[in-house]
BAFI-3210 file (N, C-alpha, C; in Angstrom, 3 decimals, decimal comma, padded with zeros to 6 digits):
// residues 205
n [1|2|3|4|5|6|7|8|9|10|11|12|13|14|15|16|17|18|19|20|21|22|23|24|25|26|27|28|29|30|31|32|33|34|35|36|37|38|39|40|41|42|43|44|45|46|47|48|49|50|51|52|53|54|55|56|57|58|59|60|61|62|63|64|65|66|67|68|69|70|71|72|73|74|75|76|77|78|79|80|81|82|83|84|85|86|87|88|89|90|91|92|93|94|95|96|97|98|99|100|101|102|103|104|105|106|107|108|109|110|111|112|113|114|115|116|117|118|119|120|121|122|123|124|125|126|127|128|129|130|131|132|133|134|135|136|137|138|139|140|141|142|143|144|145|146|147|148|149|150|151|152|153|154|155|156|157|158|159|160|161|162|163|164|165|166|167|168|169|170|171|172|173|174|175|176|177|178|179|180|181|182|183|184|185|186|187|188|189|190|191|192|193|194|195|196|197|198|199|200|201|202|203|204|205]
n.u [-038,118|-038,139|-039,154|-037,064|-035,041|-036,185|-036,271|-033,571|-032,754|-034,123|-032,918|-030,344|-030,713|-031,514|-029,277|-027,066|-026,892|-025,766|-023,352|-021,665|-020,224|-022,166|-023,066|-022,676|-023,322|-021,621|-022,736|-022,448|-020,278|-020,780|-020,152|-017,775|-018,967|-021,724|-022,057|-021,360|-023,332|-025,688|-025,488|-025,413|-026,633|-030,225|-031,656|-029,445|-026,672|-023,671|-020,798|-018,129|-015,382|-015,500|-013,360|-010,942|-008,913|-005,961|-006,379|-005,051|-003,968|-006,027|-007,117|-008,575|-010,438|-013,124|-013,991|-016,482|-018,312|-021,133|-023,648|-026,040|-029,283|-030,661|-032,658|-032,581|-032,805|-034,617|-036,171|-035,077|-033,872|-030,939|-027,614|-025,248|-022,159|-021,784|-019,408|-018,297|-016,647|-015,930|-014,985|-013,477|-014,631|-014,879|-014,874|-017,225|-018,472|-018,762|-017,858|-019,584|-018,632|-019,053|-017,374|-017,558|-020,044|-019,926|-020,454|-022,334|-020,652|-021,371|-021,751|-022,288|-020,156|-017,154|-015,354|-011,975|-009,547|-008,444|-006,589|-003,712|-001,700|000,779|-000,218|-000,066|001,456|001,819|002,713|000,944|-000,729|-002,933|-006,289|-007,065|-008,972|-009,653|-011,634|-013,582|-015,268|-017,237|-017,270|-019,454|-020,275|-021,507|-019,410|-017,106|-015,377|-014,457|-012,681|-013,190|-011,168|-010,808|-009,370|-009,622|-008,888|-008,577|-008,339|-006,454|-007,881|-007,925|-006,694|-009,275|-011,175|-014,456|-015,938|-018,855|-018,334|-015,533|-012,802|-012,409|-009,663|-009,414|-007,736|-005,126|-006,075|-007,018|-004,580|-003,470|-005,274|-006,948|-007,566|-009,519|-009,322|-009,370|-010,868|-011,573|-014,124|-013,061|-010,613|-008,709|-006,753|-006,369|-004,468|-004,804|-002,919|-003,163|-004,263|-004,022|-003,078|-000,351|000,529|-000,664|000,586|003,199|002,897|002,220|004,695|006,292|005,193|006,267|005,492]
n.v [-025,898|-024,200|-021,907|-021,312|-020,654|-018,416|-016,651|-016,402|-015,165|-012,754|-011,652|-011,313|-009,422|-007,199|-006,834|-006,431|-003,784|-002,304|-003,290|-003,077|-000,533|002,172|002,758|005,640|008,187|010,743|013,584|014,848|017,535|018,364|020,208|019,889|020,577|020,598|017,882|016,626|017,744|016,776|014,065|013,761|013,323|013,454|016,639|017,782|020,052|021,177|021,473|022,034|022,786|021,017|018,289|017,228|014,564|012,493|010,080|007,289|006,339|006,562|008,353|011,505|011,133|011,999|013,957|014,819|016,780|016,977|018,948|017,693|017,415|015,746|013,397|012,387|009,316|009,922|011,756|014,287|017,048|017,291|017,822|016,671|015,928|014,473|012,594|011,745|009,567|009,506|007,185|006,848|004,732|004,683|007,009|008,445|007,192|006,415|004,975|005,287|005,916|005,808|008,004|008,820|009,437|012,349|013,354|015,478|017,317|018,861|020,874|021,583|019,753|021,028|020,876|020,916|020,162|018,108|015,438|013,372|010,885|008,653|006,173|003,633|000,365|-000,252|000,778|002,513|005,703|006,931|008,234|011,315|013,200|016,231|017,526|020,132|021,468|024,047|025,137|026,190|026,801|027,027|026,547|026,296|027,475|027,463|025,583|022,306|019,668|016,998|014,040|011,946|008,980|006,990|003,846|002,966|002,141|-001,130|-002,583|-003,160|-003,265|-002,423|-001,203|-000,228|001,593|003,364|002,068|002,818|003,821|003,564|003,399|004,577|007,032|008,183|008,644|010,836|012,795|015,854|017,950|019,803|023,075|025,315|027,530|027,630|028,473|028,844|029,854|028,150|026,989|025,303|023,954|022,592|020,062|019,049|020,451|021,058|019,997|019,767|019,470|017,006|015,275|015,510|014,346|011,685|010,945|010,911|008,725|006,795|006,389]
n.w [-007,902|-010,138|-008,866|-007,075|-008,925|-010,135|-007,967|-007,464|-009,854|-009,683|-007,432|-008,415|-010,412|-008,939|-007,404|-009,068|-010,320|-008,264|-007,968|-010,193|-012,278|-013,558|-016,974|-018,931|-021,404|-023,326|-024,879|-028,267|-028,655|-026,083|-023,137|-020,374|-017,908|-018,561|-019,200|-016,746|-015,050|-016,184|-015,768|-013,053|-009,621|-009,249|-009,329|-008,086|-007,515|-009,084|-007,096|-007,131|-009,252|-012,282|-012,990|-015,317|-016,026|-016,333|-014,913|-013,390|-015,707|-017,552|-020,142|-020,153|-017,983|-015,877|-013,014|-010,735|-008,358|-006,283|-004,725|-002,568|-001,385|001,261|003,240|006,529|008,503|010,565|009,383|009,374|007,575|005,575|004,186|001,749|000,020|-003,007|-004,674|-007,946|-010,291|-013,677|-015,927|-019,034|-021,638|-024,334|-027,078|-026,505|-024,376|-020,901|-017,720|-014,798|-011,603|-008,123|-005,934|-003,259|-000,631|000,837|004,053|006,323|008,973|011,341|009,521|006,030|003,861|002,303|-000,673|-000,585|-001,820|-004,545|-005,580|-006,563|-005,069|-003,824|-001,605|-000,615|-000,934|-003,593|-007,016|-008,301|-008,001|-005,453|-005,240|-003,677|-001,495|000,107|002,598|004,169|007,001|008,295|011,677|013,942|016,936|020,402|022,138|020,520|017,632|014,184|011,696|010,533|009,312|006,926|005,560|002,730|001,302|-001,598|-003,106|-006,095|-009,324|-010,612|-013,698|-016,000|-014,036|-012,898|-010,659|-008,659|-006,723|-005,394|-003,531|-000,212|001,639|004,800|007,044|006,443|005,640|008,042|009,296|008,072|008,316|008,801|011,700|014,027|013,209|015,211|017,672|021,074|023,504|026,039|025,522|024,471|021,697|018,562|015,904|012,684|011,122|008,612|005,959|003,374|-000,003|-000,243|002,455|003,150|001,290|002,200|004,727|003,994|002,856|005,073|006,286|004,794|002,129]
ca.u [-036,838|-038,387|-039,302|-035,753|-034,342|-036,808|-035,841|-032,125|-032,674|-034,580|-031,878|-029,190|-031,097|-031,543|-027,898|-026,108|-026,647|-025,043|-022,037|-020,886|-020,364|-023,141|-022,516|-023,340|-022,782|-021,401|-023,341|-021,507|-020,024|-021,209|-019,044|-017,559|-019,930|-023,016|-022,015|-021,411|-024,599|-026,750|-025,284|-025,285|-027,814|-031,376|-031,802|-028,209|-025,933|-022,178|-020,312|-016,698|-015,077|-015,366|-011,981|-010,621|-007,584|-005,486|-006,375|-004,759|-003,721|-007,250|-007,170|-009,849|-011,373|-013,805|-014,471|-017,448|-018,839|-022,466|-024,354|-027,231|-030,150|-031,182|-033,454|-032,094|-033,806|-035,622|-036,808|-034,354|-033,212|-029,487|-026,963|-024,025|-021,540|-021,576|-018,373|-018,315|-015,588|-016,382|-013,846|-013,795|-014,504|-014,719|-014,912|-018,396|-019,030|-018,031|-018,293|-019,847|-018,299|-019,188|-016,185|-018,025|-020,980|-019,276|-021,557|-022,172|-019,957|-021,721|-022,011|-022,160|-018,740|-016,634|-014,171|-010,868|-008,513|-008,589|-005,291|-003,262|-000,405|000,944|-000,568|000,022|002,742|001,966|003,245|-000,090|-001,142|-004,313|-007,074|-007,139|-009,912|-009,624|-012,907|-013,644|-016,613|-017,263|-017,782|-019,952|-021,023|-021,372|-018,082|-015,996|-015,587|-013,310|-012,906|-012,727|-010,608|-010,765|-008,681|-010,237|-007,937|-009,256|-007,387|-006,504|-008,616|-007,132|-007,059|-010,452|-012,176|-015,495|-016,836|-019,813|-017,802|-014,154|-012,437|-011,873|-008,582|-009,731|-006,612|-004,130|-006,755|-007,053|-003,197|-003,090|-006,525|-006,894|-008,332|-010,287|-008,459|-010,429|-010,674|-012,621|-014,671|-012,189|-009,336|-007,817|-006,689|-005,742|-004,196|-004,814|-001,709|-003,442|-005,323|-003,717|-002,527|001,103|000,706|-000,977|001,674|004,352|002,557|002,307|006,085|006,760|004,754|007,049|004,889]
ca.v [-025,600|-022,994|-020,816|-020,952|-019,969|-017,077|-015,830|-016,132|-014,232|-011,465|-011,122|-010,928|-008,184|-006,137|-006,647|-006,100|-002,351|-001,746|-003,954|-002,624|000,889|002,517|003,313|006,866|008,726|012,140|014,052|015,522|019,018|018,718|020,636|019,048|020,939|020,091|016,400|016,271|018,121|015,879|012,666|013,809|012,964|014,326|017,976|018,215|021,089|021,013|022,311|022,157|022,810|019,669|017,996|016,242|014,072|011,204|009,312|005,864|005,997|006,697|009,707|012,357|010,754|013,161|013,891|015,878|016,768|017,580|019,258|016,889|017,578|014,418|013,316|011,343|008,317|010,536|012,769|015,539|017,466|017,388|017,955|015,926|016,119|013,198|012,661|010,686|009,471|008,965|006,592|006,700|003,423|005,004|008,477|009,070|006,329|006,469|004,251|006,193|005,252|006,697|008,163|008,739|010,433|013,087|013,722|016,649|017,236|020,148|021,773|020,945|019,601|021,775|020,177|021,805|019,728|016,775|015,232|011,979|010,666|007,279|005,969|002,225|-000,245|-000,489|001,964|003,449|006,670|006,941|009,545|011,909|014,304|016,926|018,207|020,981|021,772|025,117|024,762|027,404|026,289|027,814|026,373|026,223|028,008|027,232|024,705|020,930|019,117|015,528|013,507|010,692|008,330|005,949|002,972|003,080|001,132|-002,120|-002,672|-003,911|-003,171|-001,401|-001,246|000,841|002,543|003,268|001,448|003,821|003,357|004,313|003,457|005,611|008,313|008,706|009,035|012,102|013,514|017,038|018,060|021,069|024,294|025,951|028,262|027,340|029,573|029,037|030,433|027,166|026,993|024,137|024,081|021,293|019,835|018,568|021,270|021,270|018,806|019,717|018,936|015,592|014,586|015,468|013,373|010,370|010,638|010,569|007,372|005,901|006,233]
ca.w [-008,595|-010,938|-007,947|-006,641|-010,011|-010,298|-006,821|-007,687|-010,986|-009,181|-006,533|-009,266|-011,153|-007,927|-006,818|-010,109|-010,534|-007,172|-007,979|-011,385|-012,661|-014,550|-018,226|-019,416|-022,695|-023,442|-026,147|-029,134|-028,367|-024,731|-022,273|-019,181|-016,895|-018,969|-019,120|-015,376|-014,512|-016,749|-015,238|-011,660|-008,894|-009,563|-008,638|-007,413|-008,180|-009,003|-005,978|-007,328|-010,629|-012,862|-013,212|-016,324|-015,606|-016,845|-013,712|-013,468|-017,141|-018,374|-020,679|-020,012|-016,965|-015,335|-011,652|-010,415|-006,987|-006,323|-003,441|-002,607|-000,294|001,652|004,469|007,383|008,917|011,414|008,512|009,506|006,348|005,683|002,907|001,590|-001,267|-003,674|-005,689|-008,943|-011,291|-014,964|-016,623|-020,439|-022,342|-025,815|-027,310|-025,940|-023,342|-019,647|-016,545|-013,672|-010,348|-006,954|-005,106|-001,860|-000,171|001,935|004,899|007,170|010,220|011,843|008,444|004,673|003,514|001,187|-001,230|-000,512|-002,752|-005,197|-006,161|-006,554|-004,455|-003,418|-000,200|-000,310|-001,356|-005,039|-007,724|-008,720|-007,049|-004,976|-005,319|-002,344|-001,418|001,357|002,845|005,344|007,509|009,228|013,002|014,613|018,112|021,549|022,772|019,609|016,273|013,325|010,575|010,740|008,022|006,832|004,344|002,264|000,292|-002,326|-003,858|-007,562|-010,076|-011,317|-015,055|-016,242|-012,926|-013,029|-009,471|-008,481|-005,723|-005,123|-002,226|000,773|002,540|005,995|007,973|006,052|005,649|009,405|009,764|007,494|008,304|009,612|012,928|014,096|013,204|015,951|018,903|022,078|024,297|027,210|025,085|023,851|020,249|017,933|014,500|011,922|010,387|007,223|005,373|001,944|-000,696|000,076|003,834|003,160|000,552|003,084|005,751|003,366|002,658|006,437|006,554|003,927|000,804]
c.u [-036,987|-038,475|-037,947|-034,981|-034,902|-036,385|-034,418|-031,994|-033,076|-033,518|-030,687|-029,481|-031,065|-030,152|-026,944|-025,866|-025,797|-023,603|-021,129|-021,177|-021,459|-022,550|-023,353|-022,647|-022,637|-021,907|-022,244|-021,492|-020,495|-019,995|-018,919|-018,693|-021,310|-023,115|-022,147|-022,771|-025,728|-026,648|-025,103|-026,572|-028,951|-031,401|-030,580|-027,507|-024,417|-021,690|-018,810|-016,475|-014,869|-013,911|-011,879|-009,171|-007,224|-005,319|-006,079|-004,592|-004,917|-007,303|-008,577|-010,901|-011,919|-014,219|-015,379|-018,028|-020,150|-023,030|-025,713|-028,031|-030,791|-032,058|-032,958|-033,190|-034,924|-036,327|-036,170|-033,687|-031,713|-028,902|-025,703|-023,412|-021,215|-020,479|-018,460|-017,098|-016,168|-015,155|-014,241|-013,645|-014,327|-014,796|-016,113|-019,096|-018,112|-018,643|-018,422|-019,639|-018,362|-017,847|-016,623|-019,174|-020,319|-020,361|-021,267|-021,398|-020,142|-022,038|-021,876|-020,660|-018,399|-015,433|-013,023|-009,781|-008,779|-007,271|-004,913|-001,879|-000,395|000,615|-000,650|001,311|002,863|002,406|002,221|-000,446|-002,574|-004,958|-007,313|-008,028|-009,836|-010,941|-012,743|-015,095|-016,517|-017,897|-018,173|-020,918|-020,776|-020,011|-016,907|-016,359|-014,299|-013,672|-012,339|-012,260|-010,596|-010,162|-009,288|-009,378|-008,629|-008,271|-007,583|-007,337|-007,670|-007,610|-008,239|-011,474|-013,200|-016,486|-017,816|-019,286|-016,341|-013,906|-011,779|-010,821|-008,618|-008,486|-005,603|-004,754|-006,725|-005,671|-002,793|-004,350|-006,415|-007,742|-009,063|-009,291|-009,352|-009,943|-011,876|-012,973|-013,763|-010,799|-008,432|-007,901|-005,999|-005,588|-004,134|-003,529|-001,919|-004,576|-005,149|-003,118|-001,084|001,348|000,358|000,067|002,881|004,093|002,685|003,811|006,663|006,322|005,446|006,411|005,464]
c.v [-024,279|-021,764|-020,375|-020,163|-018,590|-016,166|-015,421|-015,044|-012,800|-010,824|-010,649|-009,615|-007,044|-005,837|-006,164|-004,639|-001,720|-002,356|-003,395|-001,188|001,022|003,116|004,514|007,361|010,269|012,537|014,781|017,022|019,333|019,085|019,743|019,284|020,466|018,529|015,993|016,633|017,163|014,482|012,646|013,316|013,924|015,530|018,427|019,274|020,832|021,953|022,480|022,141|021,351|019,462|016,964|015,860|012,758|010,170|007,821|005,426|006,120|008,140|010,319|011,690|012,022|012,962|015,105|015,690|017,535|017,828|018,590|017,159|016,169|014,557|012,147|010,434|008,883|011,690|014,158|015,885|017,645|017,539|017,038|016,284|014,717|013,384|011,491|010,763|008,849|008,525|006,353|005,220|003,607|006,507|009,173|008,247|006,319|005,469|005,224|005,471|006,230|006,772|007,972|009,737|011,112|013,739|014,919|016,289|018,567|021,177|020,972|020,869|020,503|021,039|021,158|021,453|018,368|016,558|013,746|011,906|009,186|007,105|004,531|001,687|-000,496|000,866|002,975|004,463|006,567|008,307|010,044|013,133|014,938|017,729|019,122|021,187|022,950|024,625|026,059|026,934|027,221|027,785|026,482|026,851|027,753|026,375|023,344|020,386|017,630|015,162|012,188|010,199|007,072|005,194|003,170|001,926|000,183|-002,181|-003,585|-003,863|-002,108|-001,471|-000,106|001,908|002,275|002,665|002,544|003,236|004,098|004,430|004,522|007,001|008,962|009,230|010,370|012,980|014,710|016,929|019,387|022,185|025,368|026,705|027,997|028,514|029,882|029,542|029,414|027,273|025,714|024,372|022,745|021,226|019,464|019,324|021,439|019,958|018,691|019,094|017,457|014,773|014,421|014,382|011,940|009,980|010,262|009,177|006,310|005,628|007,202]
c.w [-009,402|-010,084|-007,435|-007,680|-010,233|-009,197|-007,004|-008,814|-010,503|-008,260|-007,352|-009,928|-010,168|-007,422|-007,842|-010,263|-009,426|-007,075|-009,060|-011,692|-013,657|-015,814|-018,642|-020,648|-022,623|-024,799|-026,963|-028,834|-026,961|-023,901|-021,060|-018,157|-017,261|-018,871|-017,652|-014,729|-014,955|-016,161|-013,745|-010,946|-009,242|-008,672|-007,836|-008,238|-008,020|-007,915|-006,056|-008,795|-011,173|-013,256|-014,398|-016,078|-016,331|-015,706|-014,041|-014,923|-018,073|-018,853|-020,561|-019,113|-016,363|-013,894|-011,407|-009,037|-006,937|-004,870|-003,548|-001,341|000,049|002,873|005,310|007,795|009,779|010,737|008,683|008,139|006,595|004,256|002,891|000,222|-001,829|-004,765|-006,663|-009,872|-012,532|-015,682|-018,036|-020,901|-023,827|-025,901|-026,626|-024,831|-022,091|-018,638|-015,377|-012,370|-009,198|-006,225|-003,652|-001,659|001,054|002,807|005,740|008,454|010,917|010,813|007,168|004,367|002,300|000,669|-001,311|-001,590|-003,306|-005,888|-006,032|-005,881|-004,030|-001,914|000,180|-000,927|-002,848|-005,707|-008,102|-007,548|-006,736|-005,159|-003,876|-002,402|-000,018|001,465|004,045|005,686|008,449|010,526|013,675|015,777|019,306|022,140|021,802|018,243|015,487|012,190|010,835|009,341|008,040|005,497|004,030|001,159|-000,275|-003,187|-005,383|-008,150|-010,766|-012,753|-015,290|-015,178|-013,213|-011,834|-009,454|-007,612|-005,546|-003,733|-001,342|001,630|003,895|006,919|007,648|005,976|007,016|009,822|009,154|007,385|009,223|010,884|012,887|014,166|013,884|017,167|019,847|022,900|025,522|026,779|024,444|022,346|019,751|016,495|013,783|011,135|008,916|006,649|003,888|001,335|-000,345|001,430|003,851|002,395|001,447|004,178|005,251|003,171|004,041|006,823|005,689|002,561|-000,222]
res [m|k|l|r|f|a|l|f|l|l|a|f|v|l|w|a|p|f|t|y|a|q|e|v|r|r|l|e|h|e|t|l|a|d|f|a|q|r|n|g|p|p|q|a|k|l|t|h|k|v|i|e|t|a|a|w|g|k|q|k|a|i|m|a|f|y|l|v|h|i|e|l|k|d|s|t|p|a|t|q|v|d|g|y|l|f|i|p|k|s|t|d|t|y|e|k|i|l|i|r|n|f|e|e|e|g|d|t|p|k|i|e|a|v|f|f|a|n|a|d|k|d|k|a|r|e|l|i|v|i|c|s|w|l|q|r|h|y|d|v|n|g|t|l|y|g|t|f|i|f|d|d|l|r|p|g|a|n|p|a|t|l|v|f|l|e|g|v|s|e|r|v|s|g|d|c|d|c|e|w|r|d|g|r|k|k|t|s|n|y|k|t|a|a|s|v|k|a|g|l|k|r|l|g|f]
***
């Protein structure tokens, strides 16, 4: 019985950090950039201007995006952009929530736009991130675009990661704004915040 309890306790301790948001503090007189850099992934660099917003009714919530060098399962080096949302709990305390690990698609992702718009049936607006990836291949050259939509945080919720709304994201996600070696061309319909917002309105949001 004692062994079972010990194993349960160990499992809970290991599981809990990945379930709830991490709590971090902002130092007195610390700038947004310094706060974001200090609380980002180890050895990562900020890759987008740090954003301060009244997201979901939370005054002075902070969003930051970091360029991270990783190693894939086969030991191949790669890069990704990790996005984090810092929700204020008090004047100097924040809950650190992972937005997403934006992965390579032929190139390192670039954050093109970060904004809020309604993308489901409730009144709260969702967080939307548009990424792009340069495509430089033998057969095709151009830019690939992708839209990522995340559900709003419910009052009192402190998850470790935002909920990704994959279905609606795909419906307003860009394509390859590219030219092929055989002369074919394609234009992406969703490259900007305005175009994605218009697409969501056409879907009834």
